[in-house]
C-alpha positions, -999 to +999 in steps of 0.1 A: -001-002+003+016+031-006+008+061+019+009+098+022+030+110+052+007+122+081+006+161+091+014+158+126-012+171+149-017+169+188-027+131+184+001+120+158+024+097+178+057+119+176+085+103+148+054+081+133+039+085+099+002+071+110-024+076+144-016+053+172-026+022+167-014+016+133-029+006+103-054-018+124-065+014+147-070+037+120-094+013+094-115+009+131-116+044+137-123+057+104-147+025+104-168+041+130-170+079+116-182+063+085-210+042+104-225+073+121-248+082+094-264+047+087-264+050+121-283+081+126-304+076+098-318+035+105-318+032+146-344+049+154-370+031+125-380+007+152-391+036+169-415+052+146-449+040+155-439+041+192-431+079+184-461+085+171-481+075+196-461+099+220-461+128+199-497+117+190-487+128+151-496+108+116-474+084+109-468+105+069-453+131+093-434+114+116-412+098+086-403+132+073-380+132+107-361+104+089-358+130+058-351+153+078-319+135+087-311+124+051-315+164+042-288+168+065-267+142+059-269+152+021-263+188+031-242+192+053-216+172+029-217+194+006-206+222+030-177+203+052-161+191+025-145+225+007-138+238+043-122+207+052-100+210+016-098+246+031-086+245+068-076+209+074-100+180+080-092+175+117-114+212+131-146+205+112-141+167+122-146+173+157-166+200+151-189+180+134-194+148+158-199+176+187-227+185+170-238+150+163-236+145+203-255+179+210-285+174+190-286+136+199-285+147+236-312+172+231-332+144+207-341+136+239-359+159+252-381+171+223-412+175+236-435+178+200-423+168+168-415+202+151-385+203+174-378+172+168-375+178+132-354+203+134-328+186+156-328+155+134-317+179+105-292+190+131-280+155+132-275+146+102-248+179+091-231+166+128-233+125+112-220+144+073-188+159+091-176+120+098-188+114+071-174+130+044-142+136+060-130+101+062-137+094+029-111+128+025-087+112+046-085+082+029-073+097+001-048+121+018-032+092+033-034+068+004-033+068-033-043+042-065-054+005-054-045+009-025-078+034-018-097+007-033-092-016-004-094+009+023-129+018+006-131-017+007-136-019+041-152+015+052-183+011+023-184-028+039-190-003+069-218+022+054-238-007+038-241-026+060-249-002+092-279+005+074-287-031+072-279-035+111-286-008+128-325-010+130-315-044+148-296-023+173-324-001+176-351-029+182-319-042+211-322-006+224-362-003+224-366-033+241-349-024+272-363+017+274-383+040+252-377+054+219-354+086+237-330+054+245-322+053+209-306+089+213-292+086+243-273+050+224-259+076+197-251+105+218-228+085+237-212+064+212-207+100+192-188+107+222-165+075+223-157+082+183-146+125+197-126+115+224-112+079+200-105+111+166-089+139+194-063+110+205-053+094+182-066+113+146-039+138+137-042+160+107-038+145+070-043+174+049-002+194+056-008+235+049+011+236+018-019+212-002-054+237+012-066+251-008-073+292-005-095+314-024-125+310-004-164+309-024-150+315-053-124+284-049-150+265-040-172+269-070-146+269-093-136+233-075-174+221-079-175+233-116-141+220-126-158+185-108-188+185-125-172+190-153-153+158-155-178+133-172-157+104-158-164+118-120-194+124-126-203+089-141-182+070-109-200+091-084-231+083-097-231+044-099-219+049-066-246+068-059-270+042-073-251+011-060-258+024-024-294+030-037-299-010-042-292-011-006-320+017+005-347-006-014-335-033+004-331-022+038-370+002+031-384-031+011-377-064+025-395-067+054-428-062+037-420-085+011-407-106+028-426-106+064-462-092+048-462-111+015-439-139+024-451-150+060-422-148+078-420-142+117-398-118+130-372-135+141-367-156+111-368-121+090-340-111+114-322-141+097-326-134+065-321-097+071-284-111+085-276-131+052-279-099+034-254-083+055-234-115+054-233-111+017-219-073+016-196-085+038-182-115+024-178-090-011-158-066+013-137-092+023-134-109-009-124-071-030-093-068-006-077-100-022-089-090-056-072-061-059-036-077-055-045-092-094-070-067-107-076-026-109-102-011-096-117-003-128-115-042-136-134-050-104-162-022-106-168-028-148-170-069-138-188-067-105-214-039-128-222-064-152-228-091-124-248-069-106-272-064-136-281-093-148-287-107-109-312-074-110-328-089-137-329-126-125-352-113-093-372-091-116-386-126-132-384-143-101-406-115-085-429-108-112-439-141-123-438-164-085-411-186-094-392-200-068-415-186-041-399-172-014-362-186-025-362-174-059-367-141-044-342-141-020-313-155-039-316-132-063-315-109-041-287-118-022-268-122-050-272-088-058-262-074-027-229-095-032-219-082-060-230-045-055-210-047-027-179-052-054-190-021-072-196+005-042-156+006-034-142+007-064-161+032-079-161+052-048-121+051-053-118+059-088-144+086-084-117+095-053-087+095-073-093+117-101-092+149-076-067+143-050-060+177-042-094+185-038-103+152-020-132+163+009-152+182-021-150+155-044-158+135-009-188+157-004-202+155-040-196+114-038-219+114-003-243+139-012-253+120-042-256+086-023-275+096+000-298+118-024-302+092-044-315+067-014-336+091+001-352+090-037-349+051-038-361+039-003-396+062-003-401+049-042-408+013-032-433+018-007-449+043-033-452+011-062-466-015-040-456-035-012-451-068-030-415-085-039-420-070-076-418-038-060-385-037-046-376-060-075-382-035-103-368-004-082-336-027-078-332-042-114-341-007-127-311+014-103-290-016-121-298-007-154-293+024-153-263+019-137-252+003-165-258+028-190-242+048-168-209+028-167-212+020-205-220+059-223-206+081-190-175+065-177-162+046-198-144+024-179-119+012-214-112+052-211-104+057-178-077+074-162-069+092-128-057+127-129-040+116-093 
C-alpha cells in the first residue's frame, strides 16, 4: 500500500507516520466515523410507531424525521467537504461530531415533532461531517489500489450499517423507550470524538490546502462537475448504494408481509443479506491484488445487472417462491459489495487535490439517491415485484451510465 506522510497534530505519535494504533487502529476509527451516518438515519426506525403514538402525530409526519436526517447528511457533506480542503480535516471533524452529540442529547428532551424534526436535521449535519471527512482522509493518506482497498472496508461498514442499525435499535427499544435510541447515539458519538481527538492527527498539510474562499470553492465544484468520468463514477456509487436502501425499505414488507416470515426469521434473512456485503468487501481487498479497481467495478456491475434481472423475473412471475426472490436478491447485494468501493475509489482518485470537495459530492449523491429510492419502493407497492422493480431499474441505469458516461476503457486517474 502506498501511504502518504501524515501532518502531525496534537494526537500524532512523535516520529510516527500513522495515528496511534497503526493501520488497524486507523481502519477501526474511520469505520466508526463512517458508520455514524447510517446509524443516525436507521437506528431509530423500529421506534417510529412509538414516536407516532407518544407525540400524537401521523405516520407520514413522523417519516419526515427520516427525511430531515437524510437532508442534513446530504447538505452537510456539500458544506463541510470544501471547508475541510481549506482549513484541514481535524477541526471540522471534531466540530461536526460535537454537533451530533448535542443534537442527539437534545432529541431526548424533544417535546413535540416539530422540535424533533429540527434536531434530526442537526443530527444529519453533524454525522455528514464524519462521513465526508473520512473519505477525504483516505484520499489524503493513500494512492491507487490502496484507496480502493481501504474503501472496501469502509464501504462495507457503510453498506452493512443501514441493515444492522434497525436491529440495534430494536435491542435498545426492548430495554428503553424511543428516547433511549438517541441516548445511545449520543454516547456513541462521545466515544468516537474522544478516540478521534486522541488518535487521529491532521492529514492535510498546510501546503496542500485550498485558498481563495467561496470563488475558489465554486471553481472546484465546477471543475469536478465538468469531469465527465467523475460525475459518472459518483452516479454509479449512488446507484449502488440505492440498491441497499431499496433492500432495507422493502424487505420487511416482502418477507414478513408477503411471505409470512416471523420477526426472528426475518432477522436471520436480513443478516444473510448483510453477510453478502461482508463477504464481498473481504474478497474485494484480495481481488484488487490481481485486478485493477476499474476491472473489478466493470465486471461486478455487469453481474449485478444480471442478478437484478433475475430478481425481477422471479418476483414478477412468482417462480421459486420465497427462495426465488431471496437468492437473486442476495446475489445483488453480494455484487454491489464490489461495485460500491471501487466506483468510490476511482472517483476520489481523480481529484486528490480537492479530496474533501470530491468526497462531499460523492456522499451527497449517495444519500440523495438513497433518499429518493427508499420511499419509491413503498409508492410502487409492498410485494416482491415493487422492490425488485426498483432494484432492477437502478442497476439497468447503472450499466447505461457505466458504458455511456464513465467509459471504463478510457478511464484514467488525475492523481
